[in-house]
C-alpha positions as CSV (number, residue, x, y, z in Angstrom):
1,X,91.1,31.5,120.5
2,X,91.5,35.7,120.2
3,X,88.5,37.3,118.7
4,X,89.4,40.5,116.5
5,X,86.9,43.6,116.4
6,X,86.3,45.5,112.8
7,X,85.8,48.9,113.4
8,X,85.5,51.9,110.9
9,X,87.7,54.3,111.1
10,X,89.1,57.4,110.5
11,X,91.6,57.2,113.4
12,X,93.6,59.7,112.7
13,X,91.7,62.7,114.4
14,X,93.5,66.3,113.3
15,X,92.6,69.0,116.2
16,X,91.9,71.7,114.0
17,X,88.5,71.2,113.7
18,X,86.0,72.9,111.3
19,X,84.0,74.5,114.2
20,X,87.7,75.4,115.3
21,X,88.6,77.0,112.1
22,X,85.1,78.8,112.1
23,X,85.7,80.5,115.0
24,X,89.0,81.5,114.3
25,X,88.3,83.1,111.3
26,X,85.7,85.1,113.1
27,X,88.8,86.3,115.5
28,X,90.7,87.6,112.8
29,X,87.2,89.0,111.5
30,X,85.8,91.4,115.1
31,X,89.2,93.6,114.6
32,X,88.5,94.4,111.1
33,X,84.2,94.9,111.5
34,X,85.1,97.3,114.4
35,X,87.4,99.7,112.8
36,X,84.6,99.7,110.3
37,X,82.2,100.7,112.7
38,X,84.9,102.7,113.8
39,X,85.2,104.4,110.3
40,X,81.9,104.5,108.7
41,X,79.9,105.5,111.8
42,X,81.8,106.3,114.7
43,X,83.8,108.7,112.2
44,X,80.9,110.3,110.6
45,X,78.9,110.7,113.7
46,X,81.7,112.5,115.6
47,X,82.0,114.8,112.9
48,X,78.2,115.5,112.1
49,X,77.2,113.9,109.3
50,X,75.2,110.9,110.4
51,X,72.6,110.4,113.4
52,X,72.8,107.8,116.0
53,X,70.5,105.1,113.7
54,X,73.8,105.7,111.5
55,X,76.8,105.9,113.7
56,X,75.4,101.4,114.7
57,X,74.4,101.2,110.7
58,X,77.7,99.7,110.1
59,X,77.2,97.1,112.7
60,X,73.4,97.0,111.7
61,X,74.4,96.3,107.8
62,X,76.8,93.6,109.1
63,X,74.3,91.8,111.0
64,X,71.1,91.4,108.6
65,X,73.3,90.2,105.7
66,X,74.2,87.2,109.0
67,X,71.1,86.8,110.0
68,X,69.7,86.8,107.0
69,X,71.8,83.7,105.1
70,X,71.5,82.0,108.5
71,X,67.3,82.5,108.3
72,X,67.7,81.3,105.1
73,X,70.0,78.2,104.9
74,X,68.0,77.4,108.4
75,X,64.3,77.8,106.3
76,X,65.6,75.5,103.8
77,X,67.0,72.7,105.4
78,X,63.7,72.6,106.9
79,X,61.4,72.5,103.8
80,X,64.3,71.2,101.1
81,X,66.4,69.4,103.8
82,X,63.4,67.5,106.2
83,X,66.2,68.3,108.4
84,X,63.6,69.1,111.8
85,X,63.3,68.8,115.2
86,X,66.1,67.0,117.0
87,X,68.5,67.4,113.4
88,X,67.5,70.9,112.7
89,X,69.9,72.0,115.7
90,X,72.9,69.8,114.2
91,X,72.5,71.0,110.7
92,X,72.4,74.9,112.2
93,X,75.6,74.1,114.1
94,X,77.4,72.7,110.9
95,X,76.2,74.4,108.3
96,X,77.7,78.1,109.5
97,X,74.7,79.6,107.6
98,X,76.4,82.9,108.9
99,X,79.5,83.5,107.3
100,X,78.5,84.0,103.5
101,X,76.6,87.2,105.3
102,X,79.1,87.9,107.5
103,X,81.8,88.3,104.2
104,X,78.9,89.4,102.1
105,X,78.4,92.8,104.2
106,X,82.3,93.4,104.2
107,X,82.8,93.6,100.9
108,X,79.2,95.7,99.5
109,X,79.6,99.6,99.5
110,X,78.6,100.8,102.6
111,X,75.3,102.9,101.1
112,X,74.1,99.2,99.8
113,X,70.0,99.9,100.6
114,X,69.4,96.6,103.1
115,X,67.0,95.3,100.6
116,X,69.3,94.6,98.0
117,X,71.7,93.4,101.4
118,X,69.1,91.3,102.1
119,X,68.2,89.7,98.6
120,X,72.0,89.8,97.7
121,X,71.9,87.3,100.6
122,X,70.0,85.2,99.6
123,X,71.3,84.8,96.6
124,X,74.4,84.3,98.6
125,X,73.0,81.1,100.5
126,X,70.0,79.7,97.6
127,X,72.6,80.0,94.1
128,X,75.9,80.0,95.9
129,X,75.5,77.4,98.6
130,X,72.6,75.4,99.0
131,X,71.8,74.8,95.9
132,X,75.2,73.2,95.3
133,X,74.1,71.0,98.5
134,X,75.2,73.1,101.3
135,X,78.6,73.8,103.8
136,X,81.5,71.5,101.9
137,X,79.7,71.0,98.6
138,X,79.5,75.4,96.5
139,X,82.2,75.6,94.3
140,X,81.6,79.1,94.7
141,X,82.4,81.3,97.6
142,X,78.9,82.2,98.0
143,X,79.2,85.1,99.4
144,X,81.3,86.7,96.0
145,X,78.1,85.4,94.5
146,X,75.8,87.4,96.0
147,X,78.2,90.9,95.9
148,X,78.6,90.1,91.4
149,X,74.6,89.5,91.4
150,X,73.9,92.4,93.8
151,X,76.8,95.3,91.3
152,X,75.7,93.9,88.6
153,X,72.2,94.6,89.1
154,X,71.9,97.0,91.8
155,X,75.1,99.0,90.8
156,X,73.1,102.1,89.9
157,X,70.9,102.5,92.2
158,X,73.9,101.6,94.7
159,X,75.8,104.9,93.3
160,X,72.3,107.0,93.4
161,X,72.7,106.4,97.2
162,X,76.4,106.8,97.2
163,X,78.7,104.5,96.5
164,X,81.5,103.4,98.2
165,X,81.8,107.1,99.8
166,X,80.8,107.4,103.9
167,X,78.7,109.7,104.7
168,X,82.3,111.7,105.8
169,X,84.2,110.7,103.1
170,X,81.0,112.4,100.5
171,X,81.7,115.5,102.7
172,X,85.2,115.4,102.2
173,X,86.3,113.8,99.7
174,X,83.4,113.4,97.2
175,X,85.4,111.8,94.4
176,X,85.7,108.2,93.3
177,X,87.2,105.1,95.4
178,X,91.1,104.8,94.6
179,X,90.9,102.2,92.4
180,X,88.4,104.3,90.3
181,X,90.6,106.8,90.2
182,X,92.5,105.3,88.3
183,X,90.8,104.2,85.0
184,X,89.2,107.5,84.8
185,X,92.9,108.5,84.2
186,X,94.2,108.4,79.9
187,X,97.7,107.9,81.1
188,X,99.0,105.7,83.9
189,X,99.6,108.6,87.6
190,X,101.2,110.1,89.5
191,X,101.7,109.7,93.7
192,X,99.9,113.4,93.9
193,X,97.1,112.0,91.4
194,X,97.0,108.5,93.1
195,X,97.6,108.6,96.1
196,X,97.7,112.5,97.8
197,X,94.1,113.0,97.4
198,X,93.5,110.3,99.9
199,X,96.2,111.3,102.4
200,X,99.6,109.2,102.2
201,X,100.9,105.5,101.6
202,X,99.9,104.8,105.4
203,X,96.0,106.3,104.8
204,X,96.0,102.9,102.7
205,X,97.6,101.4,104.9
206,X,95.7,101.9,108.5
207,X,92.7,102.0,106.1
208,X,91.6,105.1,105.9
209,X,90.2,105.9,102.5
210,X,87.1,105.2,100.4
211,X,86.3,101.5,100.2
212,X,83.5,99.0,100.7
213,X,82.9,98.0,104.2
214,X,85.3,95.9,105.3
215,X,88.1,95.9,103.3
216,X,89.9,99.6,103.5
217,X,92.8,98.4,106.2
218,X,95.1,96.3,104.7
219,X,96.8,96.9,108.4
220,X,94.6,94.5,110.0
221,X,94.0,92.2,107.0
222,X,97.5,91.7,107.6
223,X,97.8,90.6,111.8
224,X,94.1,88.8,110.5
225,X,97.0,86.6,107.9
226,X,99.3,86.0,110.6
227,X,96.9,84.7,113.5
228,X,94.7,82.8,111.1
229,X,98.3,81.4,109.2
230,X,99.7,80.6,112.3
231,X,96.5,78.9,113.7
232,X,96.7,76.5,110.5
233,X,92.8,77.9,109.1
234,X,94.0,78.6,105.6
235,X,96.5,78.0,103.2
236,X,99.1,80.9,103.1
237,X,100.4,79.9,100.3
238,X,98.0,81.3,98.4
239,X,97.2,84.8,99.4
240,X,101.1,85.2,100.0
241,X,102.0,84.3,95.9
242,X,98.3,86.2,95.4
243,X,100.0,89.5,97.1
244,X,103.2,88.8,95.6
245,X,102.4,88.4,91.8
246,X,100.4,91.0,91.8
247,X,103.3,93.2,93.3
248,X,106.1,91.8,90.0
249,X,103.6,93.1,87.6
250,X,102.9,96.3,89.0
251,X,106.5,96.9,90.0
252,X,107.6,96.3,86.2
253,X,104.6,98.5,84.9
254,X,106.0,101.7,87.8
255,X,109.5,101.0,86.9
256,X,108.9,101.3,82.5
257,X,107.7,104.4,83.8
258,X,110.0,105.4,85.9
259,X,107.4,105.5,89.1
260,X,109.2,103.9,92.5
261,X,108.3,101.4,94.7
262,X,104.7,103.3,95.9
263,X,103.0,102.3,93.0
264,X,102.7,98.4,93.2
265,X,102.3,99.7,97.0
266,X,99.6,101.8,95.6
267,X,98.4,98.9,94.5
268,X,98.9,96.2,97.0
269,X,96.8,98.4,99.6
270,X,94.5,100.0,97.2
271,X,90.8,98.2,96.9
272,X,89.7,94.8,98.2
273,X,93.4,93.2,97.8
274,X,93.8,92.0,101.0
275,X,91.0,91.5,101.8
276,X,90.1,89.0,99.0
277,X,93.6,87.3,99.4
278,X,93.6,86.4,102.9
279,X,89.7,85.6,103.5
280,X,88.2,85.3,100.1
281,X,91.0,83.0,98.1
282,X,91.5,80.9,100.6
283,X,88.3,79.7,101.4
284,X,88.6,75.6,102.3
285,X,86.1,74.6,100.1
286,X,86.7,76.5,97.2
287,X,90.3,76.5,97.0
288,X,93.0,73.7,96.2
289,X,94.2,71.6,98.8
290,X,97.4,70.3,97.1
291,X,100.8,72.5,97.7
292,X,101.3,73.1,94.1
293,X,97.5,73.7,92.9
294,X,97.7,76.7,96.0
295,X,101.0,78.1,94.2
296,X,99.5,77.5,91.0
297,X,95.8,79.4,92.4
298,X,97.6,82.6,93.9
299,X,99.8,83.3,90.2
300,X,96.7,82.9,88.8
301,X,94.2,85.1,91.0
302,X,97.7,87.7,90.4
303,X,97.4,87.7,86.5
304,X,93.9,88.1,86.4
305,X,93.9,90.8,89.1
306,X,96.1,92.5,87.1
307,X,94.0,92.5,83.9
308,X,91.0,93.2,85.2
309,X,92.5,96.6,86.7
310,X,94.8,98.0,83.6
311,X,92.9,96.0,80.3
312,X,88.5,96.4,81.3
313,X,86.8,99.0,82.7
314,X,86.5,97.8,86.1
315,X,88.9,98.9,88.6
316,X,88.7,96.0,91.2
317,X,89.2,92.7,89.5
318,X,89.1,90.5,92.5
319,X,86.2,89.8,93.0
320,X,85.7,88.7,89.1
321,X,89.3,87.0,89.6
322,X,88.7,85.0,93.2
323,X,85.1,82.9,90.7
324,X,87.1,82.4,87.2
325,X,89.9,80.7,89.1
326,X,86.7,78.9,91.3
327,X,85.9,77.2,88.0
328,X,89.2,76.3,87.2
329,X,90.0,74.4,91.0
330,X,89.2,70.5,89.6
331,X,91.7,71.3,87.2
332,X,94.2,72.5,89.6
333,X,94.2,70.2,92.2
334,X,94.8,67.0,89.2
335,X,97.5,69.0,88.0
336,X,98.7,69.2,91.9
337,X,98.3,65.6,92.7
338,X,100.2,64.4,89.7
339,X,103.0,66.6,90.1
340,X,103.2,65.2,93.6
341,X,105.0,61.8,92.2
342,X,105.9,63.9,89.1
343,X,107.0,67.8,89.2
344,X,107.1,68.3,85.6
345,X,103.4,68.0,84.9
346,X,103.2,71.1,87.0
347,X,105.9,72.8,84.8
348,X,103.4,73.4,82.1
349,X,101.8,76.1,84.0
350,X,104.6,77.0,86.3
351,X,106.9,78.5,83.2
352,X,103.1,79.6,81.5
353,X,102.3,81.7,84.8
354,X,106.0,83.8,84.4
355,X,106.3,84.0,80.9
356,X,102.0,86.4,81.5
357,X,103.8,88.5,84.6
358,X,106.8,89.4,82.8
359,X,104.9,90.0,79.2
360,X,101.9,91.5,81.3
361,X,104.3,94.0,82.5
362,X,106.1,94.5,79.9
363,X,103.1,95.0,77.5
364,X,100.8,97.2,80.6
365,X,103.8,99.2,80.8
366,X,105.0,99.8,77.3
367,X,101.2,101.1,76.7
368,X,101.1,103.6,79.3
369,X,104.6,104.9,78.8
370,X,105.3,108.0,76.3
371,X,101.6,108.9,77.8
372,X,102.0,112.0,75.5
373,X,103.1,111.8,72.8
374,X,101.0,108.3,72.1
375,X,96.8,108.2,71.4
376,X,94.5,107.3,73.5
377,X,93.4,103.4,71.6
378,X,89.5,104.1,73.1
379,X,89.5,107.5,72.0
380,X,88.1,108.1,68.0
381,X,88.0,111.2,66.2
382,X,85.0,110.6,63.7
383,X,85.3,114.2,62.3
384,X,87.0,117.2,62.5
385,X,85.1,120.3,60.3
386,X,86.8,124.2,60.8
387,X,84.7,127.0,59.9
388,X,87.0,130.0,60.2
389,X,87.5,130.8,63.9
390,X,85.4,127.5,64.9
391,X,86.4,123.6,64.8
392,X,83.5,121.1,65.9
393,X,84.6,117.4,66.5
394,X,82.4,114.2,66.0
395,X,84.4,111.9,68.5
396,X,84.1,109.1,70.6
397,X,85.3,107.2,73.9
398,X,84.9,104.2,75.9
399,X,82.6,104.2,78.6
400,X,80.8,101.9,81.0
401,X,79.2,100.4,78.7
402,X,80.2,100.7,75.0
403,X,81.6,104.1,73.4
404,X,79.7,107.9,74.1
405,X,79.8,109.8,71.1
406,X,79.6,113.6,71.7
407,X,80.0,116.6,69.6
408,X,82.7,118.8,70.9
409,X,82.8,122.5,69.7
410,X,85.7,125.3,70.2
411,X,85.4,128.7,69.3
412,X,88.8,131.2,69.7
413,X,90.8,128.3,71.4
414,X,87.7,127.3,74.1
415,X,85.3,124.8,74.3
416,X,82.1,126.8,74.1
417,X,80.1,123.4,74.1
418,X,79.4,119.3,74.5
419,X,77.1,118.2,73.0
420,X,76.1,114.2,74.1
421,X,74.9,112.3,70.4
422,X,75.0,108.3,71.7
423,X,75.2,107.1,75.2
424,X,74.7,103.5,76.5
425,X,75.9,104.2,79.7
426,X,73.4,103.5,82.9
427,X,74.9,106.2,84.6
428,X,75.2,108.7,82.7
429,X,71.8,110.1,84.5
430,X,73.8,110.9,87.9
431,X,76.4,112.7,85.1
432,X,74.0,114.8,84.5
433,X,71.9,115.9,88.2
434,X,75.6,116.5,89.2
435,X,75.8,119.2,86.0
436,X,79.2,117.7,85.3
437,X,79.4,119.0,81.5
438,X,79.3,122.2,82.9
439,X,82.0,121.6,85.7
440,X,84.2,120.6,82.0
441,X,83.5,123.2,81.1
442,X,84.4,126.3,83.6
443,X,87.4,124.1,84.2
444,X,88.4,122.9,80.7
445,X,92.1,125.2,81.6
446,X,92.7,122.7,84.0
447,X,91.2,118.8,83.8
448,X,93.6,117.3,86.0
449,X,91.6,118.7,88.8
450,X,88.7,117.3,88.3
451,X,87.4,115.8,90.4
452,X,84.8,112.6,88.6
453,X,81.4,112.3,90.2
454,X,81.1,109.7,92.8
455,X,79.4,106.5,92.3
456,X,80.0,107.1,88.3
457,X,83.4,107.5,87.8
458,X,84.1,105.8,84.9
459,X,81.7,107.3,82.9
460,X,82.0,110.8,84.1
461,X,86.4,110.2,83.8
462,X,85.2,108.4,80.0
463,X,84.0,112.2,79.1
464,X,86.4,113.8,80.7
465,X,89.1,112.0,78.3
466,X,87.4,112.6,75.5
467,X,87.7,116.2,76.3
468,X,90.9,116.1,77.3
469,X,92.3,114.3,74.4
470,X,89.7,116.3,71.5
471,X,91.1,119.0,73.2
472,X,95.0,117.5,72.3
473,X,94.2,117.1,69.2
474,X,93.4,120.3,68.7
475,X,96.2,122.1,70.1
476,X,98.5,119.9,67.8
477,X,97.1,120.9,64.8
478,X,97.6,124.3,65.8
479,X,100.7,124.4,65.7
480,X,101.3,123.2,62.9
């Protein structure tokens, strides 16, 4: 009689192991880290804007974050998971504790103090990963949880420290990042106002523009995408659909306002979209596993990113979009699983996504269309009193946190004073220290050329909008 041996499965093993995927991920990150070293370290050092420590600071910055998250996860395992002696080595090898820190270091401004970076690394590891049960169990991207904590709690500290601009950019540009520059405008902008202050679209593509430590080079992100897709390390559908969705919506917005192809390209190449699409949105733990789910995920990531960029005071949108969609992955995967057998389960989400895409494109595009004859919805005139040749306005303008209320006095067709009556923006002290109100008064004849205050872009941009809107109302009334 034959004997049968019962063995436990599985019997099929994919060659693309988790360790191999992590190695591929690190290989894809190496050029981006080296470019950050050149842009934020070598270039400022060559131009005399930093010292020897500053030369290597980008590498130190990323390294500190990676070492911190690795150390925190190891200590957590020792004291809370009771993994000791021989087991701790296995845990360190399979937890990949350095990955959240490396990503956190790459998505933060270079001027984030190391103490805050370490604190953010702690939050990324503990809150974003370990409290959920460790690697493979977290529902949010740990690095983005750490980044959200830092940018929410310490935005003013980072802004006062220089914000997103490295020491060379502070000396040569001294203004805002491209997307912050967009949020400071009352109109949709032009190539001259959106692109030319930073060079050309080639500069955006290569990455020699202000931004987070590792997010600026769209070219290297594209190379990383190709490598990771070919090696089957990432779900290539997600970044492709994500970027295409942003392109389609911004293309509709641009076409309604007579803008060329450069406008959607500007939005794709600006901020952390390319980096977020390739590295953050494709996190294997926090993104959908089903093919249909990945398409739905990418569509709504693009929708949310455009929504945050155009309809809120927060110019980036990628971080918030990915974290928001992380919460919905379990629902998206349920739809994706059902649609494998009966595709009609996916029809409603697809239809809803495309309706939203078209509606957003036309709604936002028409909002900016013919801006010259439309009223800024964030601006209100509370009173306008004229005595002789002097007109006194009391107005409000939407700021970073609530409305800014001010008294603006115009005498003999010239603004003589701007008195801030109410303001809740935390960044206003930085605007005051830059003597920005006097800058506006001195340049009131050519306000379009006035830069915003680096690190306080939204607040200073709101003050600039307020003055532009008030002068517009004054001129219209005096023409009648």
